[in-house]
N, C-alpha and C positions, 0 to 999 in steps of 0.2 A: 446448504445446497444438497449435501449427501442425505440429510434427513428427509428432505423433500423427495429425493430420488427413491429412497427406501420405501416411502409410503406409496409412491406411484407404482413401484414394481411389485410390492407385496400384495396389493389388493387383488388384481386379476389372478395371480397365482393361487392365492388362498381360496378364491371363489370357485375356480374352474379346474384346478389341477392339484395333484398330490405327488408326494415322493414315494416311490416304490420301496418295499421292505429291503430289496436287494441293494438299492442305492444307499439307504440309510446304514446298512451293514458295512458296505465298502467305505462310506464316509467316516464312520466311527473307527474302522480298522486302520485306514490310511492316516487319519489324523493322529491316532495313538502312536503309530510307528514313527511318523515325522516329528511329533512333539517329543517322543522318547529319545530321538537322536539329537535333540537340542535345537531343532529348527523353530524359529518364532511361529506362533500360531497364525499370525496374519499371512505369512509366507506359505505356511502349510495349506491354509484354506485357498489361497490363490492358485497353488499348484493343482489341488484337487479340482478346483473350478474349471481349469483348462482341460482336465482329463475327462470330465463328466460328459456323457453323450447326450443325455436328455436336456433340451433347451430350457425347460422350466426350472429344473434343479440347478442348472448353471446360472440362471438369473437370480435364484435365491441366494446362492453362494456369492454372487457378485455383490448383492446387498449386504450379506453377512461380512464380507471382506471390508466394505466401506464402513460398516458399524464398528468393526474391530479397530480400524485405523483412526476412528474418532474416539477410541477409548472405552467403548462399551464391552462388557463381558460377553463371551460367546453365548451363554445361556439366555441373556437378555435379548440378543439379536435373534436367536432361534425362536424365541417366544412369539415374535411377530408372525411366525409361520407355524403356529401350534397345530393347525389342522393338517399340515404336511408332515411334521415330525412326531407329534403326540406328546402327552404329558410325561410318559416314561422317559423318553429320550432327553427331554429338556431338564427334568428334575435330576436325573443321574449326572448330567454335565454340571448343573448348578451345585450339587453336593461336592463334586470333584473339584470345582473351582474354589469353594469355600474351605475345603479341608486340605487342599494341596495334593489331592490324589487324582487329578484329572486323567493322567495317562492310564492308571490302573482302572479307573471307572470306564474309560472309553474301551479298553480291552475287554472288560467284563460285559459291557453293553453290546459290543459286537458279537461276543460269544452267545449271550442270551437271545439276541435278535436272530442269530443263526439257528438256534434251537427252536425258536418260534416259527421260523421259516420252514424248518424240517417238519414241524408239527402240521403246518398247512399242507405241505407236500404229501404227507401220508394220506390225508383225506382226498386230495386231488388224484393221487395215483390209483386209489381204489376205484375211481370212476372212469379212468381213461379207457380201459378195455371194454366195459359195458357200453360206453358212448360210441366207441369205434364199431362194435357189433350192431348197435342200434342204427347208426348212420349207414352201415353196409346193408342192413335189412331194408331201410327206407329207400336206399338207392336201387336195390334189386327190385323192390316192389314197384317203384316208379318206372323203372325200365320196362317191366312186364306190362304195367297198366297202360302206359302211354305209347310204347313202341311195338311190343310183341303182340299183345292181345288184340288190338284193333285189326291186325292182319289175319289173326287166326279165328276170331269169333265168327266172321261171315262164313268161313268154311264149315265151322261146327254147326251153325244154324241151317246150312244147306244140305246137311247129310241125310235128312229125311228120317231120322230116328228120334225116339223119345230121349231127350237129354237127361242125364242123371242130375240129382239135386245139386251136387257140388258144382256142376257146369252151369246150371241155371243161376245159382247164387253168384258165381263169378261173372256171368254175363250181366246180371242185374247191377252188381256192384260197379263194374267197369262203365256201364252205360250211365248210371247215376253220377259217377264221378266226372265223366266227361260233360254231362248235361249241366250239372250244378257246380262246376269247378270254381267259377268266379264267386258264387255265393259262399262256398266253403272257405275260400281264401278270406273273404270279407268277415265272415263269422269268426274265423281263427284269429285274425288281427284284432277284432273287437274283444275277444276273450283275453288275448294277451295284454291289451291295453287296460282292460277292466281289472285283471289280476294285478298288474303293475300299479294301478291307482289304489286298489284296496290295500296293497302292502305298504303304501305310504301312510296309511292310517295306523297310528301307534297301537291302538287297542287290538286291531285285527292281526297286526304283525306279532304282537305279544302273545295272543292266543295261539297263533300258528306255531311259534317257537316253543311255547310251553307244550303244545300238543305233540310236537316232534319228540320230546323227551319221554313221552308215554308209549311211543311205538316200539315194537319188539326188537328190531335190528338197528334202525336209525337212532333210537333213543339212547341205548348204551354207548354208541359211538359218539353222539353229540355230548353226552354227559362226561365221558372220559376226556374228550377234547377240552371242554370247559374247565374241568377240574385240573388238568395238567397246566393249562394256561394260567389259571388263577393261582395255583400253588407256586409255579415257577416265578411268575411276575412278583407276587407278594414276597417270596423268599429273597429274590434279587434286590428288591427295594429295601427290605429290612437289613440285609447284609451290607448295603451301600450306606447305611447310616440314617435312612429316612425313618421318621417316627411312625408308629403303627397307624395313627389316624390319617396322616397324609398318604401313607403307603396304601391303605385301603381305598382312599378316595381316588388315587391314581389308577389302581387296579380296576376299580369300578368303571372308569372311563374307557379302558381298553377292551373290556369284555364285549364280545360280538353280539350277544343275545340280550334282549330287553329284560327277561325274567332275572338273569344273573346280575345285570347292571343295576336294576332297581333293588334287588335283594342286598347287594353290597353297599349301596347308598344308605339303606336302612341300617345295615350292620355297622357302618361307620358311625351313625348317630347313637346306636346302642353302646358301642365301645366308648364313645365320648362320655357316656353316662356311667361308665365303670363296669359294664356288663362284659363277661368273658365272651370271646368269639364263638366258642364251641356251643354255648347254650342256644344262641340264635341259629347256628347251622343245624343243630339237631331238630329244631322246630320246622325245618324245611327239607325233609328227606327227598322230596321229588326233584329238587334242583341242586342239592348238595349231598354227595354220597356219604354213607355212614362211616366208611373208613376215613374219609377226610376229617369229619368232625371229631372222631375218636383220636386220631393222631394229633390234631390241633389241640385237643384237650390235654394230651400228654405233654405237648410242647409248651403250652401255657403254664402248666403246673410245674414243670421242671426247668423252665427258662431256656429250652432248646427249640423254640418255635421255628427259627430260620432253617436249621438242619432238618427238622422234621418235614418242613414244607418242600425242601429240595428232594427229600426221599419220596414224598408223595408225588411230586412232578415226574420223577423217574418211573415210579410205580404206574401211574396212569398213562404215561407214554408207552410203556411196555404193554399195558392192557389194550391200548388203542391199536398198537401194532398187530396184536393177535386178532382183535375184532375186525380190523381192516382186511387182514389176510383171509379170515373166515368169510367175510362178505364177498371178497373177490372170488373165492372158490365156489361160493353159492351162485353168484350172478353169472359166471362164465357159462356153466352148462345150461342154465335157464335161458339166457339170451341165445345160445346156439340152438336150443330146442325150438324157441320161438321162430328163429330165422329158418330152421329146417322145416318147421311146420308150415310156414307160409309157402315156401318153395314146393313142398310136397303137395299141398292143397291145389296149387296152380297146375302142377304137373298131372295130378290125378284128374283134375277137371278137363284137361285137354286130351289126355291119353284115353280115358274111359270111353267117350263116344266114338273115337276112331277105332278102338278095339271092338266095340259093338258092331260097327259097320263091317269090319273084316270078318267077324264071326258070321254075320248074316250072309255074306257073299259065299263063304265056304259051305 
């Protein structure tokens, strides 16, 4: 009966919902604390299930609890929800169960997932301020075009003077926007849908992600993020006792971009054949930084691969911090200049003809 229930519950969850990174971190952390205190794992999962706010994660844990009561290992139950938890999460728990270090592995897992979350946050934080400025610019522009200018333009056109170029451009733009507003909305929606469809095509998405790596500012940020994620994940897996082939395979699955994912899949096959990692990485300098391949070479030659990878993760995270800070410092004045330029153009277009009239009267 429970097995039937598990199958019924797991299917819709896997297809339509996922577990957030924050939920996975809390689950690993709370489970480690409760298990460490001597509480049975079934009871621990039951308590966490009652505390979870998300209904879909709560349903997953309800199924996991039923599986544990039927004698299944935690990793086997979580594997039913691989799309929600991911290979990294499940394999670390499986190693902990087989080696008797489940508590330690859960603690390390929570810590590493937290670092991955911080890595994501660094990228998002760099975009918050520019997005706010962009939305403010669009809001002010919309306010002017749809509320202010329709009342002012009839006054400007009735002044009986030759309007300056900026004013004529503003009038033409506003009139065109009002006349073709529905058409503009339809075209915009079509473009959004087309881009969304095209990005579902693997070859196009791959080409785009590879192209981003070649861009002057976005490229180094994307590469440092990928290198930090790759190094930290692989180091953590190796430190947890997972063999290099399996560790590379798991790391490949969690990489967010297709070029790195496919490269690591190929690297896994090369390592199976006895080839050192660094020789393959050196052959792909566009997607794997030279510092990474050199440090991995030192790690493979000296037997200190895991410590070197942790060092690389810290190194690329610090590089990412610096790049993100530089990007923010560049984008802030640019966005302010764009916003100020739009407001100045509108103000100049309105004030100039009024000034011409007052000069003519005097």
